[in-house]
Each structure stands twice: as C-alpha cells, then as structure tokens.
C-alpha positions as CSV (number, residue, x, y, z in Angstrom):
1,M,0.0,0.0,0.0
2,K,0.9,2.9,-0.3
3,K,0.0,4.5,0.9
4,K,-2.4,2.9,0.9
5,L,-2.4,-0.7,1.5
6,S,-4.2,-0.8,4.7
7,L,-7.5,-2.5,5.2
8,G,-9.9,0.3,6.1
9,L,-7.0,2.6,7.1
10,A,-8.6,5.9,6.1
11,A,-11.4,7.5,4.3
12,G,-12.5,10.5,2.4
13,F,-14.5,12.0,-0.3
14,L,-13.1,13.9,-3.3
15,C,-14.3,15.9,-6.2
16,A,-11.3,16.9,-8.2
17,A,-10.9,18.0,-11.8
18,I,-8.4,17.2,-14.4
19,L,-6.8,20.6,-14.1
20,A,-6.0,21.4,-17.7
21,G,-6.6,25.2,-17.5
22,C,-4.6,28.0,-15.9
23,G,-4.4,28.8,-12.3
24,G,-5.1,27.0,-9.1
25,G,-8.6,25.7,-8.9
26,G,-9.2,26.0,-12.6
27,S,-10.8,23.0,-14.3
28,S,-11.6,21.6,-17.7
29,E,-15.2,21.8,-19.1
30,T,-15.7,18.2,-18.3
31,E,-15.0,17.6,-14.7
32,P,-14.1,14.0,-13.7
33,Q,-14.7,13.5,-10.0
34,T,-15.3,10.8,-7.4
35,I,-18.9,10.2,-6.4
36,G,-18.2,9.4,-2.8
37,E,-20.3,11.6,-0.6
38,P,-19.8,12.5,3.1
39,T,-22.3,10.9,5.4
40,A,-25.0,13.0,7.0
41,E,-23.0,12.9,10.1
42,A,-19.9,14.3,8.3
43,E,-22.0,17.0,6.7
44,E,-23.4,18.0,10.0
45,S,-19.9,18.1,11.5
46,A,-18.7,20.3,8.6
47,Q,-21.6,22.7,9.2
48,E,-20.8,22.9,12.9
49,T,-17.1,23.7,12.2
50,E,-17.9,27.2,11.0
51,A,-19.9,28.1,14.1
52,V,-17.5,26.7,16.7
53,E,-14.9,28.9,18.2
54,P,-11.8,27.4,19.9
55,T,-11.6,27.4,23.7
56,G,-9.0,26.2,26.1
57,A,-5.7,24.6,25.2
58,Q,-5.4,23.9,21.4
59,E,-3.9,20.5,21.8
60,L,-5.2,17.0,20.9
61,T,-4.0,13.4,20.9
62,F,-4.8,11.2,18.1
63,V,-4.2,7.4,18.1
64,L,-2.5,5.6,15.3
65,N,-2.6,1.8,15.2
66,N,0.4,1.3,13.0
67,E,3.9,2.7,12.8
68,P,5.2,3.9,9.4
69,D,8.4,2.7,7.9
70,S,9.6,6.2,7.5
71,L,8.7,9.9,7.9
72,D,10.6,10.9,4.8
73,P,8.3,11.9,1.9
74,S,11.0,11.3,-0.6
75,Y,11.3,7.7,0.5
76,T,8.1,6.1,1.7
77,N,4.9,5.0,0.0
78,N,3.5,3.6,3.2
79,S,0.0,4.7,4.0
80,F,0.8,4.6,7.7
81,A,3.0,7.6,7.1
82,A,0.1,9.6,5.7
83,P,-1.1,11.3,8.9
84,F,2.4,12.7,9.4
85,L,3.3,13.7,5.9
86,T,-0.1,15.3,5.1
87,N,0.3,17.6,8.1
88,L,4.1,18.2,8.1
89,F,4.5,18.9,4.4
90,E,2.7,20.7,1.6
91,G,3.4,20.4,-2.0
92,L,2.5,22.5,-5.0
93,V,-1.2,21.6,-4.6
94,T,-3.3,20.0,-1.9
95,Y,-6.9,19.2,-1.1
96,D,-9.4,21.4,0.7
97,E,-12.4,20.5,3.0
98,N,-14.6,20.0,-0.1
99,G,-12.2,17.5,-1.5
100,E,-11.1,19.7,-4.3
101,I,-7.6,20.3,-5.6
102,T,-6.5,23.7,-4.3
103,P,-3.3,25.7,-4.3
104,G,-0.7,24.7,-1.9
105,N,2.8,26.1,-2.2
106,A,1.8,27.1,-5.7
107,E,-0.7,29.9,-5.9
108,S,-1.4,29.2,-9.6
109,W,-0.3,27.1,-12.5
110,D,-0.5,26.9,-16.3
111,V,-0.2,24.1,-18.9
112,N,0.7,24.2,-22.5
113,E,-1.7,23.1,-25.3
114,D,-0.5,19.5,-25.6
115,M,-0.2,19.1,-21.8
116,T,3.5,18.3,-21.7
117,V,4.7,21.4,-19.9
118,Y,3.3,22.5,-16.5
119,T,4.4,25.7,-14.9
120,F,3.8,26.4,-11.2
121,H,4.0,29.8,-9.7
122,L,5.0,29.7,-6.0
123,R,3.7,32.0,-3.3
124,E,5.9,34.9,-2.3
125,G,8.0,34.4,0.9
126,L,7.7,30.7,1.4
127,K,9.8,29.4,4.3
128,W,10.9,26.1,5.8
129,S,10.0,25.3,9.4
130,D,13.5,26.5,10.4
131,G,12.7,30.0,8.9
132,T,15.0,29.7,5.9
133,P,13.6,30.6,2.4
134,L,11.9,27.9,0.3
135,T,12.2,28.5,-3.4
136,A,11.7,26.8,-6.8
137,E,15.2,25.4,-6.5
138,D,14.1,23.3,-3.6
139,Y,11.5,21.6,-5.8
140,V,14.2,20.9,-8.4
141,Y,16.5,19.5,-5.8
142,S,13.7,17.3,-4.3
143,A,12.7,15.9,-7.6
144,L,16.3,15.0,-8.4
145,H,16.7,13.6,-4.9
146,V,13.8,11.2,-5.4
147,M,15.2,10.1,-8.8
148,T,18.6,9.3,-7.3
149,P,19.0,5.6,-6.9
150,T,20.6,5.8,-3.4
151,T,17.5,7.5,-2.1
152,T,15.6,4.2,-2.8
153,S,12.4,6.1,-3.1
154,Q,9.4,3.7,-3.1
155,Y,7.5,6.2,-5.2
156,V,10.3,7.0,-7.7
157,N,8.1,5.8,-10.6
158,M,5.7,8.6,-9.9
159,M,8.4,10.9,-11.3
160,T,10.4,8.7,-13.7
161,D,7.2,7.6,-15.5
162,Y,6.3,11.2,-16.2
163,I,9.2,13.7,-16.1
164,L,11.3,14.0,-19.3
165,N,14.6,12.2,-18.8
166,G,13.7,11.2,-15.3
167,Q,14.3,7.5,-15.9
168,E,17.4,8.3,-17.8
169,Y,18.7,10.4,-14.9
170,Y,17.9,7.5,-12.5
171,D,19.7,5.1,-14.9
172,G,22.8,7.4,-15.0
173,T,22.4,8.2,-18.7
174,A,21.2,11.8,-18.4
175,T,22.5,14.8,-16.4
176,A,20.5,16.9,-14.0
177,E,20.4,19.7,-16.5
178,E,18.7,17.4,-19.0
179,V,15.9,16.4,-16.6
180,G,12.5,18.1,-17.2
181,V,12.4,20.0,-13.9
182,K,13.6,23.6,-14.0
183,A,13.5,26.7,-11.7
184,L,12.7,29.5,-14.1
185,D,13.2,31.9,-11.2
186,E,13.0,31.6,-7.4
187,N,9.2,31.4,-7.5
188,T,8.6,29.5,-10.7
189,V,9.1,25.8,-11.3
190,E,8.5,24.1,-14.6
191,Y,7.9,20.4,-15.3
192,T,8.4,19.1,-18.8
193,L,6.9,15.7,-19.3
194,K,7.8,12.8,-21.6
195,Q,4.3,12.7,-23.0
196,P,0.9,14.5,-22.7
197,T,-0.5,13.9,-19.2
198,P,-3.9,15.6,-18.6
199,Y,-3.9,14.6,-14.9
200,F,-0.4,15.7,-13.9
201,V,-1.7,18.3,-11.5
202,D,-3.4,15.5,-9.6
203,V,-0.1,13.6,-9.5
204,T,1.7,16.5,-7.9
205,S,-0.6,16.3,-4.9
206,M,1.3,13.2,-3.9
207,W,3.8,13.6,-1.0
208,V,6.6,12.4,-3.2
209,Y,6.4,15.8,-5.0
210,A,6.7,17.6,-1.7
211,P,9.9,19.5,-1.1
212,V,12.6,18.3,1.3
213,Q,15.4,20.6,2.5
214,Q,18.7,20.0,0.9
215,A,20.7,21.3,3.9
216,T,19.3,18.9,6.4
217,V,19.5,15.9,4.0
218,D,23.1,16.7,3.1
219,A,24.0,17.1,6.8
220,N,22.2,14.1,8.1
221,G,21.7,11.7,5.2
222,D,18.7,9.4,5.5
223,K,18.7,9.9,9.3
224,W,17.4,13.5,8.9
225,S,13.7,12.3,9.4
226,T,14.4,10.3,12.5
227,A,15.1,13.1,15.0
228,A,13.2,16.2,15.9
229,D,16.2,18.5,15.8
230,T,17.0,17.6,12.2
231,Y,13.5,17.3,10.9
232,V,12.7,20.3,8.7
233,S,9.3,20.5,7.0
234,N,7.2,23.1,5.3
235,G,3.6,22.2,6.2
236,P,1.2,23.6,8.8
237,F,3.0,21.6,11.6
238,K,6.6,20.8,12.5
239,V,8.1,18.0,14.6
240,A,8.7,18.7,18.2
241,E,9.4,15.2,19.5
242,I,10.0,11.7,18.0
243,N,9.6,9.0,20.7
244,M,10.3,5.7,18.9
245,G,7.5,3.2,19.4
246,E,5.5,5.6,21.5
247,S,4.5,8.9,19.8
248,V,5.4,11.7,17.5
249,V,4.6,15.2,18.7
250,L,3.8,17.9,16.2
251,E,3.5,21.6,16.9
252,R,2.2,24.6,14.9
253,N,4.7,25.8,12.3
254,E,4.9,29.5,12.7
255,N,6.7,29.7,9.4
256,Y,4.0,28.1,7.3
257,W,2.6,30.5,4.7
258,D,-1.0,30.2,6.1
259,A,0.0,29.9,9.8
260,E,-2.5,32.5,10.9
261,N,-5.3,30.1,10.0
262,V,-3.8,27.2,11.9
263,T,-5.3,27.1,15.4
264,L,-4.0,23.8,16.8
265,E,-0.8,24.4,18.8
266,K,0.1,20.8,19.6
267,L,-0.8,17.5,17.8
268,T,0.3,14.3,19.4
269,F,0.2,11.1,17.3
270,R,0.3,8.3,19.9
271,Y,0.9,4.7,18.9
272,I,-1.5,2.1,20.3
273,L,-1.2,-0.9,18.1
274,D,-4.1,-2.9,19.7
275,Q,-7.4,-1.4,18.5
276,S,-9.3,-2.5,21.6
277,T,-6.8,-0.9,23.9
278,A,-7.0,2.3,21.8
279,L,-10.8,2.3,22.0
280,T,-10.6,1.9,25.8
281,A,-8.3,4.9,26.0
282,Y,-10.8,6.9,23.8
283,E,-13.8,6.0,25.9
284,N,-11.9,6.8,29.1
285,G,-11.1,10.3,27.8
286,E,-7.4,9.7,27.6
287,V,-7.2,10.5,23.9
288,D,-9.2,12.7,21.5
289,G,-9.4,10.5,18.4
290,V,-8.6,7.0,17.1
291,R,-7.7,6.1,13.5
292,N,-9.0,2.5,13.5
293,I,-11.9,1.0,15.4
294,P,-12.6,-2.7,16.2
295,S,-15.2,-3.7,13.6
296,G,-17.4,-5.3,16.3
297,D,-17.8,-1.9,18.1
298,I,-18.7,0.3,15.1
299,A,-22.5,-0.2,15.3
300,R,-22.5,0.4,19.1
301,L,-20.4,3.5,18.8
302,K,-22.6,4.9,16.1
303,A,-25.7,4.3,18.2
304,E,-24.1,6.0,21.1
305,N,-23.1,9.1,19.0
306,A,-19.5,8.5,20.3
307,G,-17.8,10.5,17.6
308,T,-17.8,8.1,14.6
309,H,-17.0,9.5,11.2
310,T,-17.7,7.2,8.2
311,I,-17.0,8.2,4.6
312,H,-16.7,6.0,1.5
313,V,-13.3,5.9,-0.1
314,Y,-12.0,5.8,-3.7
315,G,-10.2,2.6,-3.0
316,T,-10.5,-1.2,-2.9
317,V,-9.6,-3.9,-0.4
318,Y,-8.3,-7.0,-2.1
319,Y,-5.9,-9.9,-1.9
320,N,-2.9,-10.3,-4.2
321,F,-2.2,-13.5,-6.0
322,N,1.4,-14.1,-6.8
323,C,0.8,-14.6,-10.6
324,E,4.4,-15.9,-11.1
325,K,3.9,-18.9,-8.7
326,E,2.1,-22.1,-9.4
327,P,-0.8,-22.7,-9.2
328,Y,-1.7,-19.0,-9.0
329,N,-0.2,-18.5,-12.5
330,N,-3.3,-20.3,-13.8
331,P,-6.3,-17.9,-14.4
332,L,-8.7,-20.7,-13.7
333,V,-7.3,-21.2,-10.2
334,R,-7.6,-17.5,-9.5
335,K,-11.2,-17.5,-10.8
336,A,-12.1,-20.4,-8.6
337,L,-10.7,-18.7,-5.5
338,N,-12.6,-15.5,-6.4
339,L,-15.9,-17.3,-6.9
340,A,-15.7,-19.1,-3.6
341,I,-15.8,-15.9,-1.6
342,D,-18.9,-14.7,0.2
343,R,-18.2,-10.9,0.0
344,E,-21.5,-10.0,1.7
345,A,-20.5,-12.1,4.7
346,I,-17.1,-10.4,5.0
347,I,-18.7,-7.0,4.8
348,N,-21.6,-7.5,7.1
349,N,-20.3,-10.0,9.6
350,V,-16.5,-9.5,9.7
351,V,-15.5,-5.9,8.9
352,Q,-19.1,-4.7,9.6
353,L,-18.8,-1.7,7.3
354,D,-21.2,0.1,5.0
355,A,-19.3,-1.1,2.0
356,E,-20.0,-2.4,-1.5
357,P,-18.8,-5.8,-2.8
358,A,-15.9,-5.5,-5.2
359,Y,-15.4,-7.4,-8.4
360,S,-12.5,-5.4,-9.7
361,I,-9.5,-3.7,-8.3
362,L,-10.7,-0.5,-9.9
363,A,-13.1,1.3,-7.6
364,P,-16.1,3.1,-9.0
365,G,-16.3,6.8,-8.5
366,Y,-14.7,8.6,-11.4
367,V,-17.3,10.6,-13.2
368,V,-17.4,12.1,-16.7
369,D,-20.4,14.1,-17.9
370,G,-22.3,13.2,-14.8
371,T,-21.9,9.4,-15.1
372,D,-19.6,7.0,-13.4
373,I,-17.4,5.6,-16.2
374,L,-17.8,2.1,-14.8
375,E,-21.6,2.2,-14.5
376,G,-23.1,-1.1,-15.7
377,R,-19.8,-3.0,-15.9
378,S,-19.7,-6.8,-15.5
379,T,-19.2,-8.6,-12.2
380,Y,-16.9,-11.1,-14.1
381,E,-19.0,-14.1,-12.9
382,M,-18.6,-13.1,-9.3
383,S,-21.6,-12.5,-7.0
384,P,-22.2,-10.9,-3.6
385,T,-22.3,-14.4,-2.1
386,A,-20.2,-17.4,-3.0
387,D,-21.0,-19.3,-6.2
388,V,-19.8,-22.6,-4.9
389,E,-20.7,-24.8,-7.9
390,A,-19.1,-22.4,-10.4
391,A,-16.0,-22.1,-8.2
392,K,-15.7,-25.9,-8.0
393,A,-16.1,-26.2,-11.8
394,A,-13.3,-23.7,-12.4
395,L,-11.0,-25.5,-10.0
396,A,-11.8,-28.8,-11.6
397,E,-11.1,-27.3,-15.1
398,A,-7.8,-26.2,-13.7
399,G,-7.0,-29.8,-12.8
400,Y,-8.0,-30.0,-9.2
401,P,-11.4,-31.7,-9.0
402,D,-12.9,-31.3,-5.5
403,G,-9.5,-29.7,-4.5
404,E,-7.6,-33.0,-5.0
405,G,-3.9,-32.3,-5.5
406,F,-4.2,-28.6,-4.7
407,P,-1.2,-27.5,-2.6
408,T,-1.8,-25.9,0.8
409,V,-2.5,-22.2,0.3
410,Q,-0.2,-19.9,2.2
411,L,-2.4,-16.9,3.0
412,S,-0.5,-14.0,4.6
413,F,-1.5,-10.8,6.2
414,Y,-0.1,-7.9,8.2
415,S,-0.7,-7.6,12.0
416,D,-4.1,-5.9,12.4
417,D,-7.2,-7.2,14.2
418,T,-9.6,-6.7,11.4
419,V,-7.3,-8.0,8.7
420,K,-6.8,-11.1,10.8
421,K,-10.5,-11.7,11.0
422,V,-10.9,-11.3,7.2
423,A,-8.0,-13.7,6.5
424,E,-9.6,-16.3,8.8
425,A,-12.9,-15.9,7.1
426,I,-11.3,-16.4,3.7
427,Q,-9.5,-19.5,5.1
428,E,-12.8,-21.0,6.2
429,M,-14.6,-20.2,2.9
430,W,-11.9,-21.8,0.7
431,Q,-11.6,-24.9,2.9
432,T,-15.4,-25.3,3.0
433,N,-16.3,-24.4,-0.5
434,L,-13.3,-25.8,-2.4
435,G,-12.0,-28.5,-0.2
436,I,-8.5,-27.1,-0.1
437,N,-6.1,-26.6,2.9
438,V,-5.2,-23.0,3.9
439,E,-2.6,-21.8,6.3
440,V,-2.6,-18.2,7.6
441,T,0.4,-16.3,8.7
442,S,1.0,-12.8,9.8
443,A,3.9,-10.3,10.3
444,D,4.4,-6.7,11.2
445,W,3.7,-4.4,8.3
446,A,7.4,-3.7,7.4
447,V,8.3,-7.4,7.3
448,F,5.0,-8.4,5.5
449,Y,5.3,-5.7,2.8
450,S,8.9,-6.4,2.1
451,G,8.0,-10.0,1.4
452,V,5.2,-8.9,-0.9
453,Q,7.5,-6.6,-2.8
454,N,10.0,-9.4,-3.2
455,G,7.4,-11.9,-4.3
456,D,7.9,-14.0,-1.2
457,Y,4.3,-14.9,-0.8
458,E,1.4,-16.8,-2.4
459,V,-1.7,-14.9,-1.5
460,A,-1.5,-11.7,0.5
461,A,-3.8,-9.1,2.1
462,M,-3.6,-5.8,0.3
463,G,-5.6,-2.7,-0.6
464,W,-5.3,0.5,-2.4
465,S,-6.7,4.0,-2.0
466,A,-6.1,6.3,-4.9
467,D,-3.0,8.4,-4.8
468,Y,-4.9,11.0,-6.8
469,V,-8.4,11.1,-8.2
470,N,-8.1,9.3,-11.5
471,P,-8.2,5.7,-12.6
472,M,-4.6,6.0,-13.6
473,S,-3.9,5.7,-9.9
474,F,-5.2,2.1,-10.1
475,L,-4.3,0.9,-13.6
476,P,-0.5,0.7,-13.3
477,L,-0.9,-1.6,-10.3
478,L,-1.1,-4.6,-12.7
479,A,1.0,-3.2,-15.5
480,T,4.1,-5.4,-16.4
481,D,7.2,-4.3,-14.6
482,D,5.5,-1.4,-12.8
483,V,7.1,-0.9,-9.4
484,T,3.6,-1.1,-7.8
485,N,2.8,-4.4,-9.5
486,T,3.3,-6.7,-6.5
487,S,1.1,-9.4,-8.1
488,F,3.7,-9.8,-10.9
489,Y,0.9,-10.1,-13.4
490,S,1.7,-9.5,-17.1
491,N,-0.5,-9.0,-20.1
492,P,0.8,-7.1,-23.1
493,D,-2.7,-6.2,-24.3
494,Y,-3.5,-4.7,-20.9
495,D,-0.2,-2.8,-20.9
496,A,-1.0,-1.3,-24.3
497,L,-4.4,0.0,-23.1
498,V,-2.8,1.5,-20.0
499,E,-0.3,3.4,-22.1
500,Q,-3.0,4.7,-24.4
501,A,-5.1,5.9,-21.5
502,K,-2.1,7.7,-20.0
503,V,-2.0,10.2,-22.8
504,E,-5.6,10.4,-23.9
505,Q,-6.9,14.0,-23.5
506,D,-10.5,13.4,-24.6
507,P,-12.5,12.4,-21.4
508,A,-15.0,10.2,-23.3
509,A,-12.2,8.3,-25.1
510,F,-10.2,8.0,-21.9
511,A,-13.3,6.5,-20.2
512,E,-13.6,3.9,-22.9
513,L,-10.0,2.9,-22.7
514,V,-10.4,2.5,-18.9
515,R,-13.4,0.3,-19.4
516,Q,-11.6,-1.9,-21.9
517,A,-8.6,-2.2,-19.5
518,D,-10.8,-3.0,-16.6
519,E,-12.7,-5.7,-18.6
520,L,-9.5,-7.4,-19.8
521,L,-7.9,-7.3,-16.4
522,S,-10.7,-8.4,-14.2
523,S,-11.6,-11.3,-16.5
524,D,-8.2,-12.6,-15.8
525,Y,-8.5,-12.5,-12.0
526,P,-5.0,-11.3,-11.1
527,V,-6.2,-10.2,-7.7
528,M,-9.2,-11.1,-5.4
529,P,-11.3,-8.0,-4.8
530,L,-13.4,-8.0,-1.6
531,Y,-15.0,-4.6,-1.2
532,Y,-14.7,-1.0,-2.1
533,K,-13.4,0.9,0.8
534,A,-15.2,2.7,3.6
535,D,-13.7,3.9,6.8
536,T,-14.7,4.8,10.3
537,Y,-12.6,6.7,12.7
538,L,-13.3,8.3,16.1
539,L,-13.0,12.0,17.0
540,K,-14.5,13.7,20.1
541,D,-17.3,16.1,19.3
542,Y,-15.3,19.1,20.8
543,V,-12.8,18.8,17.9
544,T,-13.9,20.4,14.6
545,G,-12.3,21.2,11.3
546,V,-10.6,17.8,10.7
547,Y,-11.2,16.5,7.2
548,T,-10.1,13.6,5.0
549,D,-9.7,12.9,1.3
550,S,-10.2,9.9,-0.8
551,S,-6.5,9.1,-0.7
552,T,-7.0,8.3,2.9
553,H,-5.2,11.4,4.2
554,I,-6.4,13.2,7.3
555,Y,-5.8,16.9,7.7
556,F,-5.6,18.8,11.0
557,K,-4.5,22.2,9.7
558,H,-8.0,23.6,10.4
559,A,-8.7,21.7,13.5
560,K,-10.1,23.5,16.5
561,V,-10.7,22.3,20.1
562,A,-13.7,23.7,22.0
563,K,-14.0,21.8,25.3
C-alpha cells in the first residue's frame, strides 16, 4: 500500500478535476470526480465547524494503530506515514475541505496546449520550518533527490514515469540539466513531461512531490527524518518530538505561509497498536481520536453518538495472487478462488462496514459528464455471495477436482485485528467451498510488505486508496514491470491499453480505454477484490475542522478544540 495498502486505514470523499486550464482551482469543461459523498454525520460536522470557536488549550492526541516505515516523503509510499506527511509537508497543490484540488505552495499554474509542460507559480515568501527561504530550486533538488537511486524512493516511478529524462537520470544516462524540472526563477518551477499527461496536477498532490530541505539531507543523510532537531518541513506543523515506538509530537509551524489560519498548537500522534486498547483509551477520555476501530464496536459507537465518522473511499480492499507462482499463474485457479468468496458475509459479519462488494481492483467513483465511467460493468461471474458450484467447476477445469492435489495455500496478512478476521474468514470459505487446505500467517507491516514486494508470498492481504483522483492511480498496479505491481501479473494487451489511457486527452475516449482495460484485467482475476473501501474513525465532538480525502489522508490544519 501505499500508501495505501491498509484495510480500512482511512477514508474520504473527493471531487477533483483534471486541471488542464490555468491557475489554481481551474478545471476543464468536463470535470471527472469521485462520487463518494460524506455521510449525513460528516456534513453536520462540517456545518458545525464554521460556528464553533476554539476554547482552552489547542492540543489534541490522536491514536494511530500502525507505525510507518519512514517519515521521509521522498522515501516512503507507506499509508501509515500519511497522517504525518499530510500535516508536516505541503506540495504545490493540496486538497481542501470539499475534497477539491486547491493551491498549496503554488498559488497558480498553467499548462501548454499539448499538456507536456506544467508551470507552477509559487507563493511569495515561502519558508521552511526553520525559517530559511523555500524556493523553486528546492522543488528541483527534491525531484532529483527522489530520482537518485541511493534514495531508494518507493514512489520513484511517480516521477520517472512522467518527467522528461527522469528515468534516464535514474539510470545514469542523463545529467541533472537534462531532466525536465527547472527553476525559471526563485518562484517558478517548470515540469516538462515525456508525453501528454492531462492529470499531472493531480499527480503533484502526492507527497513524493513535496519538497525536502537539501541542507538537512546533506548534513544528516537518510537519518534526517528520525530526530526532531534535524526534521525540517514546510507544512502547517513541524516535529517537536519523536519518541520511537510511543509517539510523535507535532506543533504549529509559525513559518507556514498560512500559519494565521492554523489554530492547533500541539498535535500528538500516539501509537497504540491494539485497537481494543485504543478504544478503551478513547472511551476513558485519555485521547481525543482513534484512527481505526474494532469492527465489532462500530455499530454500538454509532448508536451512542460516540464521535464516529464514516466516509466512503475511492479505493479497494483486495488480496494479491502471486501470478508468477504455481498454481496461481493459472487464471482458472484465480477464478475459482474468487468465486468461492462470500463478500457480503465479509462486509456484514466480519468488517461490519457500510461497503460495496468489489469485483475489480478499480473502484467506482470517477465521473465524466455526470456518469460514473464504470456504471453497468460486468461482475466477471462473481456474485455478492459465494457461487460454490461455479468455483468448483473452475477449480476442476484447472486440474484440481474437489480440490484434489491442490497445494496448501499460504495466506499471509499484516498484523491488524480486522485484517486477521478477514483472513480467517477467507480461510474457512476456501476450505469449506473448495475442499483445499489453507494456512494463515502474519507479520508486522514492514516485514510483511517487504515479502510482498520481493514476491515471497502466495496470496497476501492488500488494498489501495487512490494516490490522486483518476483511474490512472489504479491501472499501473497490474502493468508489467511497474514498481507497484506486486502481483507480478503481465498482459501485453492490458499494458497497451494503459499506455493509451495515460496520454488520452478526450474524457470520453479516456473513459472507454479505462473500461476496456478493466474488462480485460478483471476477467483474468490477477487479484481477489473484496469490497470498495469505507472507513470509520473516532474523534471527540469538541474537535472540529478535521477532514479527510479519498486518498485516505487526514488533515488537522484547520482543527479547533472547544471543550
């Protein structure tokens, strides 16, 4: 995951345009957007935010249930880092409370006619958290830093796939001067792309495009983000303390360009890995919010008006098949495993979410001309409940009648209460419906995900929430040799459709290419989709102004405490 590979890690709603026009907030005539809507509860909270004035100490403690692998935006793609990076850094663009792309460090931007050159105009007087000037040269340095192999950036492809000579620079065959990132002056940064990219502004909302300060990186190497006294950021907050395994304390960044509108003085992210323990701390008044809630408590907490916030997400929870390993290299095996799953039972009885069964890795929610581009698509022979007979028939056709001769499935997941319950439910369904043996194993996220990236697994719990609001955040996940393709699936016809979609500027033609790619991919069953994401987190009713986006990021820059 990126970011994003956490089961129910975060939530949001988003309405963002392909920004092909000039200036921050400008949009094309046809506005693609997600259709996820805030719940009535969330809308009421948003309305209350305007009326509530802060009182008392502007401090809050928010519980996180997983530790990230890094707090370096140039390095990590881990969604567990999102609460930190979203609040410590700000890139050229960001998202507002309405889920719309909005100016960040850049106050405006323009794009040339063929959408290969994007020019961003920075705000005057930007500063780092240490008070030193932040200029366009910092964006150039940061891009080159990401595309330097020794940085080992997990999101490097989000630059090398787009920026002219970015891959060549990474490979050592192009110089920095030949890379398509230039500082035209101290407040203007220009990106030249290798091909037309109508959605590039959305891409720059990702934290890998955020600036990092060269001085602290040069002085401290990759350790700069591990200690408060070397951690330099540019967002609404800065790091005050890093207490390994316990907490990270943020404080208001007085050098942030919009600091006058940041009310919260102190934000403590406290680690409590066990969700039940975290819930107890919340109900006892020890903390002000909790990122993840035990699924069995959600209904009760909602009934008690305990501060639940549930929003549907532009994302999908699924399991990877390692398509390079037998027998998972056989599409019939993957089909059988998919058809044997009762998705409604997982949604209603296990995760207990208001979620929709998924039959594709590509979530619905991208709208063109008022219509979801995936409306009316196939379910690829899957159904909300298990189709046991069809699943058995597919497994028999694959050479394993009634499961005979099928090797024991190694089903792996990362340490999380809800993920564990889902894995155990899948284990029981496959054993009961297909007559095969299944062993489940777990590991801490870092160990688990390293194994997934290296292909050291058979079937693994995964998930994805869009990096930016466009199907192109999903499609590369199964493209041959893409760094995010941890299923190791390969289909040249699918790859060709993805490449065509990348450069298509006409919204209707783009939508058709996405539909074709989705049909081709999903009919081959390279993953096992379970449900389209929804998320519930807890926040005391005396805290207002907190909002989320569909990339599962949570923003505290407008938070206010009124006890």
